[in-house]
C-alpha positions in Angstrom: 76.9 190.8 13.1 73.9 189.0 11.6 74.4 186.1 14.0 74.2 188.4 17.0 71.0 190.1 15.7 69.4 186.8 14.9 70.1 185.3 18.3 68.8 188.4 20.1 65.5 188.1 18.3 65.1 184.3 18.4 65.9 183.8 22.1 62.6 185.2 23.3 60.7 183.2 20.7 62.4 180.0 21.9 61.7 180.9 25.5 58.1 181.6 24.8 57.8 178.2 23.0 59.3 176.4 26.0 56.9 178.3 28.3 53.9 177.3 26.2 55.1 173.7 26.2 55.4 173.7 29.9 51.9 175.1 30.3 50.4 172.4 28.1 52.3 169.7 29.9 50.8 170.7 33.3 47.4 169.6 32.0 48.6 166.1 31.3 47.2 163.5 33.6 49.5 161.1 35.4 50.5 158.1 33.4 49.8 154.8 35.2 51.2 152.0 33.1 49.4 148.6 33.4 51.1 145.7 35.2 53.0 143.2 33.2 55.1 145.6 31.1 58.9 145.9 31.2 60.5 149.2 32.2 61.1 150.2 28.6 57.5 149.3 27.7 56.2 151.4 30.6 58.0 154.4 29.3 56.6 153.7 25.8 53.2 153.3 27.2 53.5 156.7 28.8 54.6 158.1 25.5 51.4 156.7 23.9 49.4 158.2 26.7 51.0 161.6 26.0 50.3 161.4 22.3 46.7 160.3 23.0 46.2 163.2 25.5 47.5 165.8 23.0 45.3 164.3 20.2 42.2 164.6 22.4 43.1 168.2 23.3 43.5 169.0 19.6 40.0 167.6 19.1 38.7 170.1 21.5 38.0 168.0 24.6 38.4 169.8 28.0 40.1 167.3 30.2 40.8 169.7 33.1 37.4 168.8 34.6 37.2 166.0 37.1 34.7 163.8 35.2 35.7 164.3 31.6 34.3 162.1 28.9 35.2 161.6 25.3 33.6 159.8 22.4 34.8 156.2 22.2 35.7 156.7 18.5 37.9 159.7 19.3 39.6 157.9 22.1 40.4 154.9 19.9 41.5 157.1 17.0 43.9 159.0 19.3 45.2 155.7 20.7 45.9 154.4 17.3 47.6 157.7 16.4 49.7 157.5 19.5 50.7 153.9 18.7 51.6 154.9 15.2 53.7 157.8 16.4 55.6 155.6 18.8 56.1 153.0 16.1 57.5 155.8 13.8 59.9 157.0 16.5 61.1 153.7 17.9 60.7 151.4 14.9 59.1 148.6 16.8 56.4 147.8 19.4 56.7 144.8 21.7 53.9 142.3 21.7 53.1 143.1 25.4 52.8 146.8 24.7 50.7 146.2 21.6 48.3 144.0 23.6 48.1 146.4 26.6 47.9 149.8 24.8 47.3 149.5 21.0 44.9 146.5 20.7 41.6 148.4 20.5 39.7 145.1 20.2 40.4 144.6 23.9 37.9 147.4 24.7 35.1 145.4 23.0 35.4 142.4 25.2 33.0 142.2 28.1 
């Protein structure tokens, strides 16, 4: 009996959670992985992109505008967090992915 009552109350909550997740995913920009990455690394690059996007949204940036800008420090911090999150989930980063996505020093080269 308790199981039936519990499931009746929790189903709307789960449905609402999925709806809110779907709404926030709509705002995510398209991921364009750089050339030179394997298929697995392209997927991992897009995971980092998603983590970075969520981090910037959490910091209060409105990226629904056409010409959004963010502070470089916030972008780098969110990139590092995304790389750390991917590393925790997968256990490893390829050298190519590290160089293309996680090596913040690349942004300082001119």
